[in-house]
Phi, psi and omega in degrees: 000134178289135179302160180245114178257128187227139172232131180232118177050048185266135167228151172234123180248142181216127180055039175082003179233153180276121182258347177205135177222119180229115181288310181203127181214131176235122179243112179235357182285159181286325181229117181234127176257151177229121180233162180160164179294165174303133180084008182279346179115008183299307182295324178298317178299314180298316182293330173297317185292338179259000182074016178286334170228154179262147174291146175289323173220160176088190186224138173240132181220152177237111184051041177087350179273126180286129184292338178274310184284324187244040187304318182297316179293322179299315184288346171283335181266335187238125176257159183226125173254113184285160180301317178255109183301337179298338180290343183235358174272115190246343183254150183295320182261143183302310183301320180292324180293319179299321184275353187300313180297324179293324178298319178295335178274357178083018179287133180301154185304312182299320179290323178300313182296320181293316180292323178296316179297321181296314183288325177296318178294320181299323181270001178074026182233029179301330181291350181268356189305320183266003180282157173274148180299326182293339183270357185278151172283172179300316179295321179294320178297321179300317181290322178295318178298319178295319179300320180296332176281312185294330182296337179276359174057052175287154176279333182229139174235132178259127182245122178256104180052058186293337180252009186298331182251009185259148173282178187298316182299314182286331175295317178294323178296317179298319180300316178295320179297314180299319181299332183268357182278133181270065180219166167275132181236131172244119191238116172267126187201158168260356181275089187293330179297329180299334188264001188301325183259012181287166179277331188201146178226132175257138176247122179255140175218116179051045173083010181231141175282115184256350175207143182210102192199185170296160184306316183304298180296321183294316181289329175296319177295321180294318179296320178295319179297319179295321179295319178297316180297317179298320180295318179296317180295322179295320178296321179295320179294317179298319179295321179294319179295319181296329182276348183264122179299144177299149182300319180297322180295317180297320180294320180298320180293324184287322188253008181292145178232154180285141179293149179283000000 
């Protein structure tokens, strides 16, 4: 059964302003995308779902577990892949980093090693086990960070811009990899191609969900919203330029002298 992620009358306030407002949201689909401009609330929504931040008002729950009250249990069910994998790679050696979360869960050493080897092989990066994290490329770090999450066997994984630092070849590889994972995935991204086969896409604008639909209609709404925003910004720039005296005019006014 796919996990049930729920938000009821949720707001998040920061520095005196509301950065996210969700009246009611139920996520039960296997693949959910989240899109929106920078600062629209995508990362805030993901962090709410993992209990990394608390709602200012309202309730967030995962299969009935409150993210504030039951945070430890929630984080056993929900994994988080950060935009920058360096933010979550904590051990010098790859194999040790993969097993780190299991050690915190009290898993015996022999079981940790076996599970780490299994997930590394599953992701096709077993050859990286003895490498240092500092020696990895950006794409390799992304896979190692994912392995460290998957080894803990979460039912849901939240991805914050997973292809943001990847080139096209590695982005396509990640898309194929994601399609084969037997987990619920919620993915915040600017990579619209990644979401074409998803079950559902949310569009955020200034902290509010303005579209919630299948990928086709939702992404069409997002593109239209982006075009509207671009037009407004272009008009603002044109108005500013029109109000600013030309450089040559200012110089003429500054250095003009009266004829003799």
